C-alpha positions as CSV (number, residue, x, y, z in Angstrom):
1,M,-110.7,61.6,-56.9
2,A,-109.8,58.0,-56.6
3,P,-112.3,55.4,-55.5
4,L,-112.6,55.1,-51.8
5,T,-114.7,52.4,-50.0
6,R,-116.2,54.2,-46.9
7,M,-119.0,51.8,-45.6
8,R,-121.9,54.2,-45.3
9,A,-124.6,52.3,-47.3
10,S,-125.8,50.7,-44.1
11,N,-129.3,49.8,-45.2
12,P,-131.1,46.7,-46.3
13,E,-131.2,47.9,-50.0
14,H,-127.5,48.7,-50.2
15,A,-128.3,51.9,-51.7
16,P,-126.7,55.2,-51.5
17,T,-128.4,57.7,-49.2
18,Q,-128.7,61.5,-48.6
19,L,-125.4,61.2,-46.8
20,H,-123.6,59.9,-50.1
21,V,-125.2,62.8,-52.0
22,E,-123.6,65.4,-49.6
23,Y,-120.2,63.6,-49.4
24,Y,-119.7,63.4,-53.3
25,A,-121.2,66.8,-53.8
26,Q,-118.5,68.3,-51.5
27,R,-116.0,66.8,-53.6
28,A,-117.3,67.8,-57.0
29,S,-114.3,70.2,-57.7
30,A,-112.1,67.1,-58.3
31,G,-113.2,67.3,-61.8
32,L,-113.6,63.6,-62.2
33,I,-114.7,61.5,-59.3
34,I,-114.4,57.8,-59.5
35,G,-117.1,56.4,-57.2
36,E,-116.5,53.8,-54.4
37,C,-116.4,50.1,-55.3
38,T,-119.9,49.2,-56.1
39,E,-121.1,45.6,-56.4
40,I,-122.7,44.4,-59.7
41,S,-125.1,41.9,-58.3
42,P,-126.2,40.1,-54.9
43,D,-123.6,37.4,-55.9
44,A,-121.0,39.9,-56.1
45,Y,-121.5,41.3,-52.6
46,G,-118.7,40.8,-50.0
47,W,-117.9,43.9,-48.1
48,A,-120.3,45.2,-45.4
49,D,-122.3,48.5,-45.8
50,T,-121.1,49.0,-49.5
51,P,-123.4,50.0,-52.3
52,G,-124.7,48.2,-55.2
53,L,-125.9,48.9,-58.9
54,W,-128.3,46.0,-59.5
55,S,-131.7,47.2,-58.1
56,A,-134.0,50.2,-59.0
57,E,-133.7,51.6,-55.5
58,Q,-129.9,51.7,-55.9
59,V,-130.1,53.4,-59.3
60,R,-132.4,56.0,-58.0
61,G,-129.9,56.6,-55.1
62,W,-127.1,57.0,-57.4
63,R,-129.0,59.3,-59.5
64,R,-129.4,61.7,-56.6
65,V,-125.7,61.6,-56.0
66,T,-124.8,62.2,-59.7
67,D,-127.3,65.1,-60.1
68,A,-125.7,66.7,-57.1
69,V,-122.2,66.4,-58.4
70,H,-123.2,67.6,-61.9
71,K,-125.0,70.6,-60.4
72,K,-121.5,71.5,-58.9
73,G,-119.9,71.1,-62.2
74,G,-118.1,67.7,-61.8
75,L,-118.0,64.5,-63.4
76,M,-118.6,61.0,-62.0
77,Y,-117.9,57.4,-63.0
78,A,-119.2,54.3,-61.3
79,Q,-116.8,51.6,-60.2
80,L,-118.1,48.2,-60.9
81,W,-117.0,45.4,-58.6
82,H,-117.3,41.7,-57.8
83,T,-115.4,40.6,-54.6
84,G,-115.4,36.9,-55.5
85,A,-113.3,35.0,-53.0
86,M,-112.8,38.2,-50.8
87,S,-116.5,37.8,-49.7
88,H,-117.6,35.4,-47.0
89,P,-120.3,32.7,-46.2
90,D,-121.9,35.2,-43.8
91,F,-123.1,37.1,-46.8
92,F,-124.7,34.0,-48.5
93,N,-126.5,32.3,-45.5
94,G,-123.5,30.0,-45.1
95,A,-123.0,29.2,-48.8
96,L,-119.5,29.6,-50.1
97,P,-118.5,32.6,-52.2
98,M,-117.4,31.9,-55.8
99,S,-114.2,32.4,-57.6
100,A,-112.0,31.0,-60.4
101,S,-110.9,28.0,-58.3
102,N,-111.3,26.7,-54.7
103,V,-108.2,28.6,-53.4
104,N,-108.3,30.5,-50.1
105,P,-106.8,34.0,-50.8
106,R,-105.8,34.1,-47.1
107,Q,-107.0,37.6,-46.4
108,E,-109.7,39.2,-44.3
109,S,-113.3,39.6,-45.3
110,V,-115.2,42.6,-43.9
111,T,-118.5,40.9,-42.8
112,P,-121.5,42.6,-41.0
113,S,-120.1,41.4,-37.8
114,G,-116.5,42.3,-38.4
115,K,-113.4,41.1,-40.1
116,K,-113.2,37.4,-40.6
117,P,-110.7,35.1,-42.4
118,T,-111.6,34.3,-45.8
119,V,-112.4,30.7,-46.7
120,A,-111.7,28.5,-49.8
121,P,-114.5,29.5,-52.3
122,R,-116.2,27.3,-54.6
123,P,-115.1,27.2,-58.4
124,M,-117.5,29.1,-60.7
125,T,-119.2,27.0,-63.4
126,R,-119.1,28.1,-67.1
127,D,-122.8,29.3,-66.6
128,E,-121.8,31.2,-63.6
129,I,-119.0,32.9,-65.5
130,R,-121.4,33.8,-68.3
131,Q,-123.9,35.2,-65.9
132,T,-121.2,37.3,-64.0
133,V,-120.0,38.7,-67.4
134,A,-123.7,39.6,-68.3
135,D,-124.0,41.1,-64.6
136,F,-121.1,43.5,-65.4
137,G,-123.0,44.6,-68.5
138,T,-126.2,45.1,-66.5
139,A,-124.5,47.2,-63.9
140,A,-122.9,49.3,-66.6
141,R,-126.4,50.0,-68.2
142,N,-127.7,50.9,-64.6
143,A,-124.8,53.2,-64.0
144,M,-125.6,55.1,-67.0
145,E,-129.5,55.1,-66.2
146,A,-128.2,56.5,-62.8
147,G,-126.5,59.6,-64.5
148,F,-122.8,58.5,-64.2
149,D,-120.6,60.0,-66.9
150,G,-119.0,56.5,-67.4
151,V,-117.8,53.4,-65.7
152,Q,-114.6,52.0,-64.3
153,I,-114.1,48.3,-64.2
154,Q,-112.4,47.2,-60.9
155,A,-109.8,44.6,-62.2
156,N,-107.3,45.3,-59.5
157,Y,-106.2,44.3,-56.1
158,L,-107.7,41.1,-54.6
159,Y,-111.1,40.7,-56.1
160,L,-112.7,38.4,-58.7
161,I,-111.2,39.7,-62.0
162,A,-107.7,39.8,-60.3
163,Q,-108.4,36.2,-58.9
164,F,-108.8,35.0,-62.5
165,L,-105.7,36.7,-63.6
166,N,-103.5,35.4,-60.6
167,S,-101.9,32.0,-61.4
168,A,-101.8,31.3,-57.8
169,T,-105.6,31.6,-57.2
170,N,-106.7,30.3,-60.8
171,L,-106.0,26.6,-61.1
172,R,-108.6,26.0,-63.8
173,K,-108.1,23.5,-66.6
174,D,-110.7,25.0,-69.0
175,E,-110.5,28.0,-71.4
176,Y,-110.4,30.4,-68.4
177,G,-107.2,28.8,-66.7
178,G,-103.8,27.9,-67.6
179,S,-102.1,30.2,-69.9
180,T,-101.9,34.0,-69.5
181,V,-104.3,34.4,-72.5
182,N,-106.8,32.1,-70.8
183,R,-106.6,33.6,-67.4
184,A,-107.2,37.0,-68.9
185,R,-110.2,35.9,-70.9
186,F,-112.7,36.8,-68.2
187,L,-111.4,40.3,-68.0
188,F,-111.8,40.9,-71.7
189,E,-115.2,39.2,-72.0
190,I,-116.3,41.6,-69.3
191,T,-114.7,44.6,-71.0
192,E,-116.5,43.7,-74.4
193,T,-119.8,43.1,-72.6
194,V,-119.5,46.6,-70.8
195,L,-118.8,48.2,-74.3
196,E,-122.1,47.0,-75.5
197,F,-123.8,49.4,-73.1
198,V,-121.4,52.3,-72.6
199,E,-119.1,53.8,-75.4
200,S,-115.4,53.0,-75.1
201,G,-114.5,56.8,-74.3
202,R,-116.7,56.5,-71.2
203,V,-115.0,53.2,-70.0
204,G,-112.0,52.9,-67.7
205,I,-110.0,50.1,-66.1
206,K,-108.4,50.0,-62.9
207,I,-105.5,47.4,-62.8
208,G,-101.9,46.8,-62.1
209,P,-99.5,44.4,-60.6
210,M,-99.7,43.8,-56.9
211,N,-97.7,42.2,-54.2
212,V,-99.9,41.8,-51.2
213,S,-99.9,38.7,-49.0
214,G,-101.2,35.3,-48.9
215,A,-102.1,34.0,-52.5
216,F,-101.4,37.5,-53.7
217,V,-97.7,37.6,-53.2
218,A,-96.2,38.6,-56.5
219,N,-94.9,35.4,-58.4
220,A,-93.0,34.9,-61.6
221,D,-96.3,35.4,-63.7
222,T,-97.4,38.6,-62.1
223,L,-95.5,41.1,-64.3
224,P,-95.8,39.2,-67.6
225,D,-99.5,38.7,-67.1
226,M,-99.9,42.3,-66.5
227,Q,-98.0,43.4,-69.4
228,H,-100.0,41.3,-71.7
229,V,-103.3,42.8,-70.2
230,V,-102.2,46.3,-70.5
231,K,-100.8,45.8,-74.2
232,K,-104.1,44.3,-75.2
233,L,-106.2,47.1,-73.4
234,N,-104.7,49.5,-76.1
235,D,-107.2,47.7,-78.6
236,Y,-110.3,49.1,-76.9
237,D,-109.5,53.0,-77.0
238,L,-110.8,53.3,-73.4
239,A,-111.4,56.5,-71.5
240,H,-108.4,55.7,-69.1
241,L,-106.4,53.0,-67.3
242,L,-105.9,53.8,-63.6
243,M,-102.8,52.3,-62.2
244,M,-102.0,52.1,-58.6
245,G,-98.3,52.3,-57.6
246,A,-96.7,50.0,-55.2
247,T,-98.8,49.6,-51.9
248,T,-96.4,47.3,-50.2
249,D,-92.7,46.8,-50.1
250,F,-91.6,45.4,-53.3
251,T,-88.0,44.8,-52.2
252,G,-86.4,41.4,-53.2
253,G,-89.4,40.4,-55.2
254,P,-90.1,40.1,-58.9
255,L,-91.8,43.6,-59.0
256,E,-88.8,45.4,-57.3
257,H,-88.0,47.6,-60.0
258,L,-91.6,49.0,-60.1
259,A,-91.3,50.7,-56.6
260,G,-91.5,54.4,-56.3
261,D,-92.1,55.9,-59.9
262,G,-91.0,52.5,-61.5
263,M,-94.5,51.5,-62.0
264,F,-95.4,54.5,-64.2
265,Q,-92.0,54.4,-65.9
266,H,-92.5,50.8,-67.0
267,F,-96.2,50.8,-68.0
268,R,-96.2,54.3,-69.7
269,K,-94.2,52.7,-72.4
270,L,-96.9,50.0,-72.7
271,Y,-100.1,51.9,-72.6
272,R,-100.9,54.4,-75.3
273,G,-104.1,55.7,-73.8
274,H,-104.9,58.0,-71.0
275,L,-103.0,56.9,-67.9
276,I,-104.1,57.9,-64.4
277,A,-101.5,57.4,-61.7
278,N,-102.6,56.7,-58.0
279,V,-101.2,55.9,-54.6
280,D,-99.0,57.9,-52.3
281,M,-99.6,61.1,-54.4
282,T,-98.7,64.6,-53.3
283,Q,-99.1,67.8,-55.2
284,E,-95.3,67.8,-56.0
285,R,-95.0,64.3,-57.0
286,A,-98.2,64.5,-59.3
287,N,-96.8,67.6,-61.1
288,R,-93.5,65.9,-61.5
289,L,-95.1,62.8,-62.9
290,I,-97.2,64.8,-65.4
291,K,-94.3,67.0,-66.5
292,A,-92.2,63.9,-67.0
293,G,-94.7,62.4,-69.2
294,L,-95.2,59.3,-67.0
295,T,-98.9,59.9,-66.6
296,D,-101.7,62.0,-68.0
297,S,-103.7,62.5,-64.9
298,V,-103.2,61.8,-61.1
299,A,-106.0,60.5,-58.9
300,F,-105.9,61.5,-55.1
301,G,-107.5,59.2,-52.6
302,R,-106.7,59.7,-48.9
303,S,-106.2,63.4,-49.4
304,F,-109.8,63.9,-50.5
305,I,-111.1,62.0,-47.4
306,A,-110.2,64.9,-45.0
307,N,-110.1,67.7,-47.8
308,P,-113.4,68.0,-49.8
309,D,-111.8,71.1,-51.5
310,L,-108.5,69.6,-52.2
311,P,-107.8,71.2,-55.6
312,E,-108.6,74.7,-54.2
313,R,-106.1,73.9,-51.3
314,F,-103.5,72.9,-53.9
315,L,-104.3,76.0,-55.9
316,T,-103.8,78.4,-53.0
317,G,-101.1,76.4,-51.0
318,A,-103.4,76.0,-48.0
319,P,-102.6,73.4,-45.4
320,L,-104.4,70.0,-45.5
321,N,-106.8,68.6,-43.0
322,E,-105.6,65.3,-41.3
323,V,-107.5,62.3,-41.7
324,N,-109.3,60.9,-38.5
325,W,-108.5,57.2,-39.3
326,S,-111.0,55.9,-36.5
327,T,-113.9,57.3,-38.6
328,V,-112.9,56.1,-42.1
329,Y,-115.2,53.2,-42.0
330,A,-117.4,54.2,-39.3
331,P,-121.2,54.7,-40.1
332,G,-122.7,58.2,-40.0
333,P,-121.6,61.7,-41.0
334,E,-118.7,62.0,-38.5
335,G,-115.3,61.8,-40.5
336,Y,-117.4,61.7,-43.7
337,T,-119.2,65.0,-44.4
338,D,-117.9,67.1,-41.6
339,Y,-114.4,67.9,-42.6
340,P,-114.1,71.7,-43.0
341,A,-113.6,73.5,-46.3
342,M,-111.6,76.7,-46.6
343,P,-113.2,80.0,-45.9
344,R,-114.9,81.5,-49.0
345,S,-112.8,83.9,-51.0
346,P,-113.0,85.6,-54.5
347,L,-110.7,82.9,-55.8
348,H,-112.9,80.3,-54.1
349,E,-116.0,81.7,-55.8
350,D,-114.6,81.4,-59.2
351,F,-113.5,77.8,-58.6
352,P,-116.7,76.0,-59.9
353,E,-116.3,77.8,-63.3
354,R,-112.6,77.0,-63.5
355,T,-113.4,73.4,-62.5
356,R,-115.9,73.2,-65.3
357,R,-113.5,74.4,-68.0
358,Q,-110.9,71.9,-66.8
359,T,-113.3,69.0,-66.8
360,E,-114.1,69.7,-70.4
361,L,-110.4,68.7,-71.2
362,L,-110.8,65.3,-69.6
363,P,-111.6,62.3,-71.8
364,S,-115.2,62.1,-72.7
């Protein structure tokens, strides 16, 4: 199960609740759940009603979630997140969010009062970079205390690590800017710090080249930067690399050849570890990618929103529930924990044991 932001932590503590317990337990047959984006510190916060992993209350909340998932025979990783320039002054009493440089990513920030245009952030000082690297380590330690089976570093899409990697949003002149090696330094310092608290076989990375909009339109550096990063990640013997396929139209740009299965064809040659493919996955496509050797595992995201028993539906050929998109980011149980599972059957009764056997084959 791929990480899915669902905005159900609508409490002052930004802590998981009993609703999260039920939601994730319902989906434990995924085998391995990558939890939703979870902020590492108050400075990292930048999406309304999302949970954190910096306080004792949050750790206790996540422990209830992981206990429920384990009881159902599943495994769960925490995804560690810093929003950077995707945050908004509304989260900081009017102060600017921080990033590599003062470049407005020209996106939308999801604030407590609704979506608002992002602003130009303030450049991080070296001390703030060091503190943020340490915060990733602290969040990783908290994740293990909360009972997670591992952690995934969110280095993808539009968030802080990607803001350092992107030559359009990182205009720094120090050791964290300029060359590809310098712009990737932040990611590898974070990775090495997380590895001080979690063994490498329980640490994953979510990363991949993107072509979105604003400052995140793919440029001439996008693919070379990502190739450098992915090759270097081989040195760490990680649990996995979760790579998203194209989420936008790549036609006519520098990533055009990565459309469709091209993303996995390209990076499978560069990454020697366990590769997880994600985005626009169907049962047929997933099986085809695995059979072709283009990926080792497949993560399903949207399909799990409406189908808590997705693996059983695949196994039995049952139809899939449709997602009610109006409730994906709404508060409460509607469209979160109320999607129906299939009626119980002898095959269904045996599924937890088969799930347990399958998860034993996943990377530890």
